py3Dmol code that shows the C-alpha trace and the ligand (Angstrom):
import py3Dmol

protein = """\
ATOM      1  CA  UNK A   1      61.450  -5.176  38.257  1.00  0.00           C
ATOM      2  CA  UNK A   2      58.581  -5.959  35.846  1.00  0.00           C
ATOM      3  CA  UNK A   3      57.174  -3.288  33.524  1.00  0.00           C
ATOM      4  CA  UNK A   4      55.086  -0.605  35.195  1.00  0.00           C
ATOM      5  CA  UNK A   5      52.599   1.818  33.721  1.00  0.00           C
ATOM      6  CA  UNK A   6      53.613   5.474  33.509  1.00  0.00           C
ATOM      7  CA  UNK A   7      51.052   6.890  35.935  1.00  0.00           C
ATOM      8  CA  UNK A   8      53.018   6.918  39.163  1.00  0.00           C
ATOM      9  CA  UNK A   9      56.294   8.110  37.631  1.00  0.00           C
ATOM     10  CA  UNK A  10      54.515  10.983  35.851  1.00  0.00           C
ATOM     11  CA  UNK A  11      52.400  12.000  38.844  1.00  0.00           C
ATOM     12  CA  UNK A  12      55.618  12.230  40.857  1.00  0.00           C
ATOM     13  CA  UNK A  13      57.334  14.145  38.051  1.00  0.00           C
ATOM     14  CA  UNK A  14      54.518  16.676  37.790  1.00  0.00           C
ATOM     15  CA  UNK A  15      54.523  17.213  41.564  1.00  0.00           C
ATOM     16  CA  UNK A  16      58.324  17.371  41.687  1.00  0.00           C
ATOM     17  CA  UNK A  17      58.717  19.712  38.687  1.00  0.00           C
ATOM     18  CA  UNK A  18      60.843  17.480  36.526  1.00  0.00           C
ATOM     19  CA  UNK A  19      60.123  15.376  33.432  1.00  0.00           C
ATOM     20  CA  UNK A  20      60.565  11.705  32.571  1.00  0.00           C
ATOM     21  CA  UNK A  21      62.149  10.999  29.190  1.00  0.00           C
ATOM     22  CA  UNK A  22      60.497   8.807  26.629  1.00  0.00           C
ATOM     23  CA  UNK A  23      63.197   7.379  24.410  1.00  0.00           C
ATOM     24  CA  UNK A  24      62.064   5.527  21.320  1.00  0.00           C
ATOM     25  CA  UNK A  25      63.566   2.147  20.587  1.00  0.00           C
ATOM     26  CA  UNK A  26      64.419   0.650  17.210  1.00  0.00           C
ATOM     27  CA  UNK A  27      66.267  -2.546  18.032  1.00  0.00           C
ATOM     28  CA  UNK A  28      68.151  -4.462  20.707  1.00  0.00           C
ATOM     29  CA  UNK A  29      71.086  -2.031  20.882  1.00  0.00           C
ATOM     30  CA  UNK A  30      68.786   0.951  21.391  1.00  0.00           C
ATOM     31  CA  UNK A  31      66.802  -0.780  24.117  1.00  0.00           C
ATOM     32  CA  UNK A  32      69.860  -1.980  26.002  1.00  0.00           C
ATOM     33  CA  UNK A  33      71.561   1.430  25.816  1.00  0.00           C
ATOM     34  CA  UNK A  34      68.505   3.251  27.174  1.00  0.00           C
ATOM     35  CA  UNK A  35      67.807   0.759  29.965  1.00  0.00           C
ATOM     36  CA  UNK A  36      71.430   0.672  31.143  1.00  0.00           C
ATOM     37  CA  UNK A  37      71.654   4.461  31.185  1.00  0.00           C
ATOM     38  CA  UNK A  38      68.385   4.888  33.100  1.00  0.00           C
ATOM     39  CA  UNK A  39      69.620   2.341  35.640  1.00  0.00           C
ATOM     40  CA  UNK A  40      73.001   4.045  35.944  1.00  0.00           C
ATOM     41  CA  UNK A  41      71.282   7.415  36.468  1.00  0.00           C
ATOM     42  CA  UNK A  42      68.685   5.922  38.829  1.00  0.00           C
ATOM     43  CA  UNK A  43      65.953   7.457  36.691  1.00  0.00           C
ATOM     44  CA  UNK A  44      62.503   6.237  35.683  1.00  0.00           C
ATOM     45  CA  UNK A  45      62.227   5.798  31.926  1.00  0.00           C
ATOM     46  CA  UNK A  46      59.660   5.240  29.209  1.00  0.00           C
ATOM     47  CA  UNK A  47      60.550   3.159  26.161  1.00  0.00           C
ATOM     48  CA  UNK A  48      58.590   4.460  23.184  1.00  0.00           C
ATOM     49  CA  UNK A  49      57.672   2.259  20.221  1.00  0.00           C
ATOM     50  CA  UNK A  50      56.336   3.633  16.956  1.00  0.00           C
ATOM     51  CA  UNK A  51      54.071   1.262  15.055  1.00  0.00           C
ATOM     52  CA  UNK A  52      56.641   1.189  12.240  1.00  0.00           C
ATOM     53  CA  UNK A  53      59.425   0.345  14.693  1.00  0.00           C
ATOM     54  CA  UNK A  54      57.227  -2.353  16.195  1.00  0.00           C
ATOM     55  CA  UNK A  55      56.821  -3.887  12.769  1.00  0.00           C
ATOM     56  CA  UNK A  56      60.573  -3.603  12.165  1.00  0.00           C
ATOM     57  CA  UNK A  57      61.273  -5.413  15.442  1.00  0.00           C
ATOM     58  CA  UNK A  58      59.020  -8.286  14.292  1.00  0.00           C
ATOM     59  CA  UNK A  59      55.861  -7.315  16.121  1.00  0.00           C
ATOM     60  CA  UNK A  60      54.734  -6.232  19.574  1.00  0.00           C
ATOM     61  CA  UNK A  61      55.123  -9.686  21.122  1.00  0.00           C
ATOM     62  CA  UNK A  62      58.787  -9.702  20.153  1.00  0.00           C
ATOM     63  CA  UNK A  63      59.229  -6.222  21.635  1.00  0.00           C
ATOM     64  CA  UNK A  64      57.592  -7.218  24.930  1.00  0.00           C
ATOM     65  CA  UNK A  65      59.691 -10.382  25.088  1.00  0.00           C
ATOM     66  CA  UNK A  66      62.923  -8.497  24.410  1.00  0.00           C
ATOM     67  CA  UNK A  67      62.228  -5.748  26.942  1.00  0.00           C
ATOM     68  CA  UNK A  68      61.042  -8.097  29.674  1.00  0.00           C
ATOM     69  CA  UNK A  69      64.066 -10.328  29.079  1.00  0.00           C
ATOM     70  CA  UNK A  70      66.403  -7.371  29.438  1.00  0.00           C
ATOM     71  CA  UNK A  71      64.733  -6.079  32.597  1.00  0.00           C
ATOM     72  CA  UNK A  72      65.484  -9.420  34.169  1.00  0.00           C
ATOM     73  CA  UNK A  73      68.904 -10.164  32.716  1.00  0.00           C
ATOM     74  CA  UNK A  74      70.287  -6.638  33.184  1.00  0.00           C
ATOM     75  CA  UNK A  75      68.738  -6.502  36.650  1.00  0.00           C
ATOM     76  CA  UNK A  76      66.953  -3.221  35.965  1.00  0.00           C
ATOM     77  CA  UNK A  77      65.389  -1.917  39.159  1.00  0.00           C
ATOM     78  CA  UNK A  78      64.274   1.580  38.046  1.00  0.00           C
ATOM     79  CA  UNK A  79      60.642   1.949  36.890  1.00  0.00           C
ATOM     80  CA  UNK A  80      60.318   1.194  33.158  1.00  0.00           C
ATOM     81  CA  UNK A  81      57.173   1.689  31.086  1.00  0.00           C
ATOM     82  CA  UNK A  82      56.793   0.221  27.599  1.00  0.00           C
ATOM     83  CA  UNK A  83      54.699   2.674  25.637  1.00  0.00           C
ATOM     84  CA  UNK A  84      53.154   2.674  22.168  1.00  0.00           C
ATOM     85  CA  UNK A  85      53.959   6.019  20.534  1.00  0.00           C
ATOM     86  CA  UNK A  86      51.360   7.651  18.248  1.00  0.00           C
ATOM     87  CA  UNK A  87      49.248   4.535  18.215  1.00  0.00           C
ATOM     88  CA  UNK A  88      46.322   4.016  15.889  1.00  0.00           C
ATOM     89  CA  UNK A  89      43.129   2.622  17.364  1.00  0.00           C
ATOM     90  CA  UNK A  90      43.994  -0.870  16.080  1.00  0.00           C
ATOM     91  CA  UNK A  91      47.655  -0.560  17.108  1.00  0.00           C
ATOM     92  CA  UNK A  92      46.649   0.429  20.625  1.00  0.00           C
ATOM     93  CA  UNK A  93      44.473  -2.641  20.957  1.00  0.00           C
ATOM     94  CA  UNK A  94      47.253  -4.877  19.640  1.00  0.00           C
ATOM     95  CA  UNK A  95      49.782  -3.477  22.138  1.00  0.00           C
ATOM     96  CA  UNK A  96      47.386  -3.868  25.049  1.00  0.00           C
ATOM     97  CA  UNK A  97      46.995  -7.489  23.982  1.00  0.00           C
ATOM     98  CA  UNK A  98      50.773  -8.018  23.651  1.00  0.00           C
ATOM     99  CA  UNK A  99      51.613  -6.766  27.154  1.00  0.00           C
ATOM    100  CA  UNK A 100      52.678  -3.136  26.758  1.00  0.00           C
ATOM    101  CA  UNK A 101      52.247  -1.208  30.011  1.00  0.00           C
ATOM    102  CA  UNK A 102      51.248   2.079  28.404  1.00  0.00           C
ATOM    103  CA  UNK A 103      49.799   3.301  25.144  1.00  0.00           C
ATOM    104  CA  UNK A 104      49.298   6.509  23.271  1.00  0.00           C
ATOM    105  CA  UNK A 105      46.208   6.803  21.174  1.00  0.00           C
ATOM    106  CA  UNK A 106      46.795   9.530  18.636  1.00  0.00           C
ATOM    107  CA  UNK A 107      43.314  10.540  17.568  1.00  0.00           C
ATOM    108  CA  UNK A 108      44.427  14.043  16.686  1.00  0.00           C
ATOM    109  CA  UNK A 109      43.598  13.545  13.001  1.00  0.00           C
ATOM    110  CA  UNK A 110      39.985  12.594  13.780  1.00  0.00           C
ATOM    111  CA  UNK A 111      37.264  15.193  14.278  1.00  0.00           C
ATOM    112  CA  UNK A 112      37.166  15.983  18.010  1.00  0.00           C
ATOM    113  CA  UNK A 113      33.934  13.988  18.568  1.00  0.00           C
ATOM    114  CA  UNK A 114      35.425  10.834  17.088  1.00  0.00           C
ATOM    115  CA  UNK A 115      38.716  11.391  18.942  1.00  0.00           C
ATOM    116  CA  UNK A 116      36.715  11.592  22.180  1.00  0.00           C
ATOM    117  CA  UNK A 117      34.637   8.467  21.458  1.00  0.00           C
ATOM    118  CA  UNK A 118      37.668   6.310  20.603  1.00  0.00           C
ATOM    119  CA  UNK A 119      39.773   7.709  23.464  1.00  0.00           C
ATOM    120  CA  UNK A 120      36.932   6.977  25.895  1.00  0.00           C
ATOM    121  CA  UNK A 121      36.752   3.365  24.823  1.00  0.00           C
ATOM    122  CA  UNK A 122      40.508   2.873  25.155  1.00  0.00           C
ATOM    123  CA  UNK A 123      40.582   4.649  28.538  1.00  0.00           C
ATOM    124  CA  UNK A 124      38.085   2.078  29.846  1.00  0.00           C
ATOM    125  CA  UNK A 125      40.181  -0.842  28.577  1.00  0.00           C
ATOM    126  CA  UNK A 126      43.403   0.626  29.996  1.00  0.00           C
ATOM    127  CA  UNK A 127      41.773   1.298  33.343  1.00  0.00           C
ATOM    128  CA  UNK A 128      40.602  -2.279  33.560  1.00  0.00           C
ATOM    129  CA  UNK A 129      44.035  -3.662  32.669  1.00  0.00           C
ATOM    130  CA  UNK A 130      46.085  -1.176  34.709  1.00  0.00           C
ATOM    131  CA  UNK A 131      47.746   0.559  31.770  1.00  0.00           C
ATOM    132  CA  UNK A 132      48.449   4.250  31.352  1.00  0.00           C
ATOM    133  CA  UNK A 133      47.149   6.078  28.296  1.00  0.00           C
ATOM    134  CA  UNK A 134      48.266   9.212  26.503  1.00  0.00           C
ATOM    135  CA  UNK A 135      46.024  11.237  24.210  1.00  0.00           C
ATOM    136  CA  UNK A 136      46.918  13.996  21.765  1.00  0.00           C
ATOM    137  CA  UNK A 137      45.135  17.205  20.913  1.00  0.00           C
ATOM    138  CA  UNK A 138      46.308  19.439  18.088  1.00  0.00           C
ATOM    139  CA  UNK A 139      48.635  17.751  15.625  1.00  0.00           C
ATOM    140  CA  UNK A 140      52.353  18.000  16.246  1.00  0.00           C
ATOM    141  CA  UNK A 141      54.386  19.291  13.337  1.00  0.00           C
ATOM    142  CA  UNK A 142      56.868  17.384  11.238  1.00  0.00           C
ATOM    143  CA  UNK A 143      56.675  13.823  10.112  1.00  0.00           C
ATOM    144  CA  UNK A 144      55.524  11.208  12.588  1.00  0.00           C
ATOM    145  CA  UNK A 145      55.694   7.781  11.008  1.00  0.00           C
ATOM    146  CA  UNK A 146      54.647   9.018   7.592  1.00  0.00           C
ATOM    147  CA  UNK A 147      52.011  11.484   8.835  1.00  0.00           C
ATOM    148  CA  UNK A 148      53.023  15.092   8.310  1.00  0.00           C
ATOM    149  CA  UNK A 149      51.530  17.581  10.770  1.00  0.00           C
ATOM    150  CA  UNK A 150      51.632  21.370  10.635  1.00  0.00           C
ATOM    151  CA  UNK A 151      52.860  22.176  14.167  1.00  0.00           C
ATOM    152  CA  UNK A 152      49.640  23.799  15.255  1.00  0.00           C
ATOM    153  CA  UNK A 153      48.741  24.850  18.780  1.00  0.00           C
ATOM    154  CA  UNK A 154      46.105  22.866  20.636  1.00  0.00           C
ATOM    155  CA  UNK A 155      42.825  24.421  21.742  1.00  0.00           C
ATOM    156  CA  UNK A 156      42.964  24.475  25.579  1.00  0.00           C
ATOM    157  CA  UNK A 157      39.213  23.755  25.819  1.00  0.00           C
ATOM    158  CA  UNK A 158      39.600  20.653  23.651  1.00  0.00           C
ATOM    159  CA  UNK A 159      42.518  19.635  25.878  1.00  0.00           C
ATOM    160  CA  UNK A 160      40.276  19.849  28.910  1.00  0.00           C
ATOM    161  CA  UNK A 161      37.596  17.746  27.203  1.00  0.00           C
ATOM    162  CA  UNK A 162      40.109  14.986  26.462  1.00  0.00           C
ATOM    163  CA  UNK A 163      41.802  15.261  29.870  1.00  0.00           C
ATOM    164  CA  UNK A 164      38.429  14.834  31.571  1.00  0.00           C
ATOM    165  CA  UNK A 165      37.971  11.449  29.870  1.00  0.00           C
ATOM    166  CA  UNK A 166      40.443   9.987  32.349  1.00  0.00           C
ATOM    167  CA  UNK A 167      43.599   9.764  30.269  1.00  0.00           C
ATOM    168  CA  UNK A 168      46.862   9.536  32.229  1.00  0.00           C
ATOM    169  CA  UNK A 169      48.787  12.143  30.247  1.00  0.00           C
ATOM    170  CA  UNK A 170      48.087  14.570  27.487  1.00  0.00           C
ATOM    171  CA  UNK A 171      50.162  15.627  24.484  1.00  0.00           C
ATOM    172  CA  UNK A 172      49.189  19.098  23.356  1.00  0.00           C
ATOM    173  CA  UNK A 173      50.606  20.748  20.268  1.00  0.00           C
ATOM    174  CA  UNK A 174      52.420  23.930  21.320  1.00  0.00           C
ATOM    175  CA  UNK A 175      54.317  24.645  18.126  1.00  0.00           C
ATOM    176  CA  UNK A 176      56.622  21.657  18.594  1.00  0.00           C
ATOM    177  CA  UNK A 177      57.748  19.607  15.617  1.00  0.00           C
ATOM    178  CA  UNK A 178      59.018  16.054  15.174  1.00  0.00           C
ATOM    179  CA  UNK A 179      62.479  15.566  13.760  1.00  0.00           C
ATOM    180  CA  UNK A 180      64.961  18.370  13.125  1.00  0.00           C
ATOM    181  CA  UNK A 181      63.667  21.901  13.690  1.00  0.00           C
ATOM    182  CA  UNK A 182      63.801  24.261  10.702  1.00  0.00           C
ATOM    183  CA  UNK A 183      65.914  27.401  11.035  1.00  0.00           C
ATOM    184  CA  UNK A 184      62.866  29.657  10.911  1.00  0.00           C
ATOM    185  CA  UNK A 185      61.067  27.767  13.703  1.00  0.00           C
ATOM    186  CA  UNK A 186      59.031  30.160  15.852  1.00  0.00           C
ATOM    187  CA  UNK A 187      59.786  28.329  19.127  1.00  0.00           C
ATOM    188  CA  UNK A 188      57.396  26.805  21.642  1.00  0.00           C
ATOM    189  CA  UNK A 189      54.191  28.646  22.432  1.00  0.00           C
ATOM    190  CA  UNK A 190      54.399  29.038  26.207  1.00  0.00           C
ATOM    191  CA  UNK A 191      51.157  30.978  26.083  1.00  0.00           C
ATOM    192  CA  UNK A 192      49.367  27.887  24.775  1.00  0.00           C
ATOM    193  CA  UNK A 193      51.157  25.655  27.265  1.00  0.00           C
ATOM    194  CA  UNK A 194      50.187  27.889  30.197  1.00  0.00           C
ATOM    195  CA  UNK A 195      46.560  27.977  29.014  1.00  0.00           C
ATOM    196  CA  UNK A 196      46.466  24.173  28.636  1.00  0.00           C
ATOM    197  CA  UNK A 197      48.056  23.692  32.050  1.00  0.00           C
ATOM    198  CA  UNK A 198      45.509  26.030  33.622  1.00  0.00           C
ATOM    199  CA  UNK A 199      42.603  24.058  32.136  1.00  0.00           C
ATOM    200  CA  UNK A 200      43.979  20.592  32.875  1.00  0.00           C
ATOM    201  CA  UNK A 201      45.371  21.079  36.399  1.00  0.00           C
ATOM    202  CA  UNK A 202      47.380  18.114  37.665  1.00  0.00           C
ATOM    203  CA  UNK A 203      47.328  16.235  34.345  1.00  0.00           C
ATOM    204  CA  UNK A 204      50.935  15.462  33.281  1.00  0.00           C
ATOM    205  CA  UNK A 205      51.560  17.141  29.918  1.00  0.00           C
ATOM    206  CA  UNK A 206      53.721  15.603  27.221  1.00  0.00           C
ATOM    207  CA  UNK A 207      56.143  17.409  24.961  1.00  0.00           C
ATOM    208  CA  UNK A 208      56.752  15.606  21.675  1.00  0.00           C
ATOM    209  CA  UNK A 209      59.582  16.412  19.305  1.00  0.00           C
ATOM    210  CA  UNK A 210      62.186  16.922  22.027  1.00  0.00           C
ATOM    211  CA  UNK A 211      65.079  16.831  19.554  1.00  0.00           C
ATOM    212  CA  UNK A 212      66.741  20.203  19.155  1.00  0.00           C
ATOM    213  CA  UNK A 213      64.518  22.248  21.482  1.00  0.00           C
ATOM    214  CA  UNK A 214      66.950  24.557  23.319  1.00  0.00           C
ATOM    215  CA  UNK A 215      67.624  23.639  26.971  1.00  0.00           C
ATOM    216  CA  UNK A 216      66.119  26.858  28.352  1.00  0.00           C
ATOM    217  CA  UNK A 217      62.841  26.195  26.497  1.00  0.00           C
ATOM    218  CA  UNK A 218      62.789  22.631  27.852  1.00  0.00           C
ATOM    219  CA  UNK A 219      63.239  23.918  31.386  1.00  0.00           C
ATOM    220  CA  UNK A 220      60.527  26.516  30.968  1.00  0.00           C
ATOM    221  CA  UNK A 221      58.163  23.886  29.531  1.00  0.00           C
ATOM    222  CA  UNK A 222      58.803  21.665  32.570  1.00  0.00           C
ATOM    223  CA  UNK A 223      58.060  24.601  34.880  1.00  0.00           C
ATOM    224  CA  UNK A 224      54.721  25.006  33.059  1.00  0.00           C
ATOM    225  CA  UNK A 225      53.594  21.425  33.641  1.00  0.00           C
ATOM    226  CA  UNK A 226      55.385  19.249  31.061  1.00  0.00           C
ATOM    227  CA  UNK A 227      56.220  15.964  32.813  1.00  0.00           C
ATOM    228  CA  UNK A 228      57.116  13.706  29.877  1.00  0.00           C
ATOM    229  CA  UNK A 229      59.396  14.591  27.002  1.00  0.00           C
ATOM    230  CA  UNK A 230      59.774  12.426  23.918  1.00  0.00           C
ATOM    231  CA  UNK A 231      63.189  11.958  22.360  1.00  0.00           C
ATOM    232  CA  UNK A 232      63.640   9.997  19.180  1.00  0.00           C
ATOM    233  CA  UNK A 233      65.565  11.681  16.369  1.00  0.00           C
ATOM    234  CA  UNK A 234      68.387  12.828  18.639  1.00  0.00           C
ATOM    235  CA  UNK A 235      69.404   9.262  19.484  1.00  0.00           C
ATOM    236  CA  UNK A 236      69.243   8.356  15.798  1.00  0.00           C
ATOM    237  CA  UNK A 237      71.529  11.240  14.860  1.00  0.00           C
ATOM    238  CA  UNK A 238      73.978  10.365  17.649  1.00  0.00           C
ATOM    239  CA  UNK A 239      74.067   6.720  16.540  1.00  0.00           C
ATOM    240  CA  UNK A 240      74.523   7.700  12.895  1.00  0.00           C
ATOM    241  CA  UNK A 241      77.352  10.140  13.585  1.00  0.00           C
ATOM    242  CA  UNK A 242      79.316   7.714  15.767  1.00  0.00           C
ATOM    243  CA  UNK A 243      78.875   4.862  13.279  1.00  0.00           C
ATOM    244  CA  UNK A 244      79.961   7.092  10.396  1.00  0.00           C
ATOM    245  CA  UNK A 245      83.114   8.104  12.288  1.00  0.00           C
ATOM    246  CA  UNK A 246      83.990   4.477  13.028  1.00  0.00           C
ATOM    247  CA  UNK A 247      83.725   3.508   9.381  1.00  0.00           C
ATOM    248  CA  UNK A 248      85.355   6.663   8.002  1.00  0.00           C
ATOM    249  CA  UNK A 249      88.306   6.031  10.327  1.00  0.00           C
ATOM    250  CA  UNK A 250      88.589   2.588   8.694  1.00  0.00           C
ATOM    251  CA  UNK A 251      88.155   0.798  12.013  1.00  0.00           C
ATOM    252  CA  UNK A 252      85.842  -1.766  10.476  1.00  0.00           C
ATOM    253  CA  UNK A 253      88.800  -2.861   8.332  1.00  0.00           C
ATOM    254  CA  UNK A 254      91.184  -3.347  11.247  1.00  0.00           C
ATOM    255  CA  UNK A 255      91.370  -6.759  12.926  1.00  0.00           C
ATOM    256  CA  UNK A 256      87.907  -7.942  13.899  1.00  0.00           C
ATOM    257  CA  UNK A 257      86.447  -4.461  13.493  1.00  0.00           C
ATOM    258  CA  UNK A 258      83.765  -5.994  11.283  1.00  0.00           C
ATOM    259  CA  UNK A 259      82.271  -7.836  14.275  1.00  0.00           C
ATOM    260  CA  UNK A 260      78.817  -6.264  14.791  1.00  0.00           C
ATOM    261  CA  UNK A 261      79.494  -6.053  18.507  1.00  0.00           C
ATOM    262  CA  UNK A 262      82.436  -3.790  17.656  1.00  0.00           C
ATOM    263  CA  UNK A 263      80.893  -2.058  14.653  1.00  0.00           C
ATOM    264  CA  UNK A 264      77.786  -0.992  16.572  1.00  0.00           C
ATOM    265  CA  UNK A 265      79.510  -0.200  19.875  1.00  0.00           C
ATOM    266  CA  UNK A 266      80.342   3.464  19.168  1.00  0.00           C
ATOM    267  CA  UNK A 267      76.726   4.104  18.167  1.00  0.00           C
ATOM    268  CA  UNK A 268      75.490   2.457  21.351  1.00  0.00           C
ATOM    269  CA  UNK A 269      77.841   4.600  23.434  1.00  0.00           C
ATOM    270  CA  UNK A 270      76.554   7.687  21.608  1.00  0.00           C
ATOM    271  CA  UNK A 271      72.946   6.778  22.428  1.00  0.00           C
ATOM    272  CA  UNK A 272      73.928   6.290  26.071  1.00  0.00           C
ATOM    273  CA  UNK A 273      75.572   9.725  26.162  1.00  0.00           C
ATOM    274  CA  UNK A 274      72.489  11.357  24.598  1.00  0.00           C
ATOM    275  CA  UNK A 275      70.106   9.647  27.028  1.00  0.00           C
ATOM    276  CA  UNK A 276      72.325  10.646  29.963  1.00  0.00           C
ATOM    277  CA  UNK A 277      72.398  14.257  28.839  1.00  0.00           C
ATOM    278  CA  UNK A 278      68.590  14.311  28.502  1.00  0.00           C
ATOM    279  CA  UNK A 279      67.979  12.694  31.888  1.00  0.00           C
ATOM    280  CA  UNK A 280      70.184  15.383  33.441  1.00  0.00           C
ATOM    281  CA  UNK A 281      68.369  18.151  31.569  1.00  0.00           C
ATOM    282  CA  UNK A 282      64.915  16.788  32.414  1.00  0.00           C
ATOM    283  CA  UNK A 283      65.840  16.462  36.094  1.00  0.00           C
ATOM    284  CA  UNK A 284      64.781  12.820  36.504  1.00  0.00           C
ATOM    285  CA  UNK A 285      68.142  11.471  37.761  1.00  0.00           C
ATOM    286  CA  UNK A 286      67.826   9.824  41.185  1.00  0.00           C
ATOM    287  CA  UNK A 287      64.016   9.997  40.983  1.00  0.00           C
ATOM    288  CA  UNK A 288      63.518   6.257  40.492  1.00  0.00           C
TER     289      UNK A 288
END
"""
ligand_1 = """\
1
ZN
Zn 55.288 12.472 18.862
"""
view = py3Dmol.view(width=600, height=400)
view.addModel(protein, "pdb")
view.setStyle({"model": 0}, {"cartoon": {"style": "trace"}})
view.addModel(ligand_1, "xyz")
view.setStyle({"model": 1}, {"stick": {}})
view.zoomTo()
view.show()
């Protein structure tokens, strides 16, 4: 099945009270692990690409080529969206050009007027080309590709203004943070989430920084209108831990253990297990 935009899968998720996972990709192993797991679980999935990761993978054209090749060769039949994560204005335009099926324009660091003007322009382009578009209001804490945010809560009225521009989904800061959560983290602000949901109605809401949010908070967030949850760091940590174990056990020194297909296999399996666990938690299994 060719790439699809994220609109239909997220509309269904919002109506069905579950969430679709966005798993960020970094290379071929990541992409393959996520696609195979989504297929196995019969779940829709969104592949997220940071601009930095796009650069690392030799540009957006390479990413599109790799993903489209895999969809065909692995015979992936579940809906897959290829989504730019925290895109700049220029990055969004480049991904639209390269064949991504979905973009996020992160204008949260602009004054609200400028965020609205740029979002509006990109909404029109995405509408014309059949892409889905995510906007962000209120910066999300932690480090996102070099930009450090404070983990603030979005203003529900600003959320409504951006939602009304015709975006497909909206990321609102509700005290969530990218990366590992600090021990003194105050938790998600369900008050903010409920207020945003009330103002934005059927708009699918996006929860960034899904790594390390306790399962009960995830479930509550889904019940309050979150239909897309972004997972990035958790797959990285799973890959790192499994790879470390393989090397510390000296397996790379045994036989052909140095073969990258062997060396990277435990990490790939760990990513698969993490993605599977998240799909189960988010409730998107068998929703393809
Ligand atoms: Zn994010």
